C-alpha positions in Angstrom: -0.2 -0.1 -0.1 2.8 2.6 1.4 4.2 1.8 -2.5 1.1 2.8 -4.3 0.2 5.9 -2.7 4.0 6.7 -3.8 3.9 5.8 -7.1 1.1 7.4 -7.5 2.5 11.1 -6.2 5.6 10.9 -7.6 4.0 9.6 -10.9 1.6 12.4 -10.6 5.5 14.7 -9.7 6.5 13.0 -13.3 4.2 13.5 -14.9 3.7 17.4 -14.5 7.9 17.7 -15.2 8.1 15.8 -18.5 5.2 17.6 -20.3 7.7 20.7 -19.1 10.3 18.7 -20.2 12.3 19.6 -16.4 12.9 15.9 -15.2 16.2 15.2 -14.6 18.2 12.3 -12.8 21.4 14.3 -11.2 23.7 12.3 -8.7 21.8 9.9 -8.4 18.3 11.8 -6.9 15.3 13.2 -9.4 14.4 16.3 -9.6 12.1 19.2 -11.6 12.2 22.1 -11.3 9.3 25.0 -12.9 10.4 28.9 -12.9 7.1 29.9 -13.6 5.5 27.8 -10.4 5.6 26.8 -7.5 4.9 23.4 -7.2 5.9 20.6 -8.2 9.5 21.8 -7.7 11.4 19.3 -6.1 14.2 15.9 -5.3 13.7 13.4 -4.2 15.7 9.9 -4.2 14.2 5.5 -3.2 18.5 5.7 -1.7 19.3 5.1 1.8 20.4 9.0 2.7 24.4 9.4 4.2 25.8 12.5 5.3 27.1 12.6 1.2 24.5 12.0 0.1 22.9 14.8 2.0 25.3 17.5 1.2 25.2 17.1 -3.0 21.3 17.1 -2.2 21.9 20.7 -0.6 24.3 21.2 -3.6 21.5 20.5 -5.8 19.6 22.7 -4.6 21.8 26.0 -4.6 22.3 25.4 -7.6 19.0 24.2 -9.7 16.7 26.5 -7.5 17.1 27.7 -3.8 13.7 26.8 -3.0 13.3 23.6 -4.0 12.2 21.0 -2.0 13.9 17.7 -1.0 11.2 15.5 -0.2 12.0 11.6 1.7 9.3 9.0 3.1 9.8 7.3 7.0 7.6 5.3 9.1 5.1 6.5 10.8 7.5 6.5 13.9 9.9 7.8 12.5 10.9 11.3 13.3 12.6 13.8 11.0 16.4 14.5 10.1 16.5 18.2 10.5 19.2 17.7 12.8 21.7 15.0 10.2 20.6 17.2 7.4 21.4 19.9 8.0 18.4 21.5 6.3 15.2 23.1 7.1 11.5 21.3 8.2 9.0 22.6 6.1 5.8 20.6 6.1 4.4 17.3 7.4 2.3 15.4 5.6 0.8 11.4 6.8 0.1 9.5 3.7 -2.8 7.7 4.1 -5.0 4.9 2.0 -8.3 3.5 1.7 -8.9 0.2 0.2 -13.0 0.9 -2.1 -13.9 -2.2 -1.4 -14.2 -1.9 1.7 -15.3 1.4 1.6 -18.6 2.2 3.4 -20.0 4.4 0.9 -22.4 6.8 2.1 -25.5 9.0 0.2 -24.4 11.3 -2.4 -24.7 15.1 -1.0 -25.1 17.3 -3.8 -24.7 20.6 -1.7 -21.5 20.7 -3.5 -20.3 21.0 -6.7 -17.5 19.1 -8.5 -16.8 21.6 -10.9 -14.3 20.1 -13.7 -11.5 22.2 -15.9 -12.1 22.6 -19.6 -10.9 25.6 -21.0 -7.6 28.3 -19.5 -10.5 29.9 -18.3 -11.3 27.4 -15.9 -7.3 26.4 -15.6 -6.3 30.5 -14.0 -9.5 29.6 -11.6 -8.1 26.8 -9.7 -4.3 28.3 -9.5 -6.3 31.5 -7.5 -8.4 29.7 -5.3 -5.8 27.4 -4.4 -3.5 30.1 -3.9 -5.9 31.5 -1.5 -6.4 27.5 0.0 -2.5 26.6 0.6 -0.5 29.8 -0.2 1.7 29.1 -2.6 2.2 29.0 -6.1 1.1 25.8 -9.0 0.3 28.2 -12.3 -2.4 28.2 -13.8 0.1 26.6 -17.3 1.0 23.9 -14.9 -3.2 22.8 -14.8 -3.2 23.8 -18.6 -0.7 20.8 -19.8 -1.7 18.1 -18.3 -5.4 18.5 -17.2 -6.8 16.0 -20.2 -4.5 13.5 -17.9 -4.9 14.7 -14.6 -9.1 15.6 -13.7 -8.9 19.5 -11.9 -11.8 20.1 -10.2 -13.1 23.9 -8.6 -15.4 23.3 -6.0 -18.7 25.3 -5.7 -21.4 25.4 -3.1 -23.9 27.8 -2.4 -23.3 29.6 -5.7 -20.3 31.1 -5.0 -16.4 28.8 -5.7 -15.0 27.7 -1.8 -11.7 25.0 -2.8 -10.0 23.0 -5.2 -8.3 19.1 -5.6 -7.2 16.9 -8.2 -7.9 13.2 -8.4 -4.5 11.4 -10.8 -5.7 7.9 -11.6 -3.4 5.2 -11.8 -2.9 0.8 -12.1 -6.6 1.0 -10.6 -6.3 3.4 -7.8 -7.0 7.1 -7.7 -4.7 9.7 -5.5 -6.8 12.6 -4.0 -4.1 15.6 -4.0 -5.2 19.3 -3.0 -7.6 19.6 -0.9 -8.4 22.9 0.1 -11.0 25.2 0.9 -10.6 28.4 0.9 -10.8 29.9 4.7 -14.2 31.6 4.5 -15.4 28.6 4.2 -14.0 26.1 6.4 -14.9 24.3 9.2 -18.5 24.0 7.3 -17.3 20.0 6.4 -17.1 20.9 2.6 -13.7 18.4 2.7 -15.4 15.2 3.9 -18.4 16.0 1.3 -16.1 16.8 -1.2 -13.8 13.6 -0.7 -16.9 11.2 0.1 -18.6 12.0 -3.3 -15.0 11.5 -4.6 -14.8 7.7 -3.4 -19.1 7.8 -4.0 -17.9 7.5 -7.9 -14.5 5.0 -7.4 -16.1 2.9 -5.4 -18.9 3.2 -8.5 -16.5 2.2 -11.5 -14.1 -0.7 -9.8 -11.0 0.8 -8.7 -8.5 -0.7 -5.8 -7.4 2.4 -3.5 -7.6 5.8 -2.3 -4.6 7.1 -1.9 -3.6 11.0 0.0 -0.5 13.7 1.6 -2.9 14.7 4.2 -1.2 17.6 7.1 -1.9 16.3 10.4 -5.0 19.3 10.5 -6.8 16.9 8.3 -5.9 13.4 9.6 -8.4 12.7 12.5 -11.2 13.6 8.7 -10.5 10.8 6.6 -9.5 8.5 9.7 -13.8 9.7 9.8 -13.7 8.0 6.3 -12.2 4.8 6.5 -8.3 6.2 5.7 -5.7 4.4 6.9 -1.9 6.0 8.0 0.9 4.5 6.2 4.0 6.4 6.5 5.5 10.0 7.0 6.7 12.5 4.2 9.1 15.2 5.4 9.7 18.2 3.2 12.6 19.9 3.4 
């Protein structure tokens, strides 16, 4: 399950990087950097880290983009490596997955609409709503380029656009990414409504699993739905 969860996420990064010829292998690491977007702008590796390799990460980041994020995956009980790597921890995410065969489907909630992006206007709106929700930029250029491979959805509630989500299908499973609600519409249970709607559709389609990476703040919402914590992702 851990491998499938991580594969969905990394495949999404790579899809984006390759769409702009920005995916590179450097000294045993994989990198993506776009100068017009803050995402995915990432460096990662599936090899074990050593002191020399942590120094190499820092060298690559300095040369390519000082704002680039280094991501690594660890067990739920493993701590971050800020001291060992001499790097600042930007964020922690919890990898979570749900077996759709075991999911107890909830009644559809039609009070929130998930509107697929079909053109550049929708992409610009998604980018703006995402930045309002998360505080950083995924360029509308990125969204417009890969929207035929990734379902980018603008969320509409009571006649107003309130947030974003993206769904990436791979290996008969879905990855649910970028689920964000703008500040003025939080604490109304909207994220849970969106999630249940996506899961119901995936279950009807006969898919196997749903994967996501949650902030610590969102864990309880997803656990109540039935997601299981699997790993931690540390972002430096």
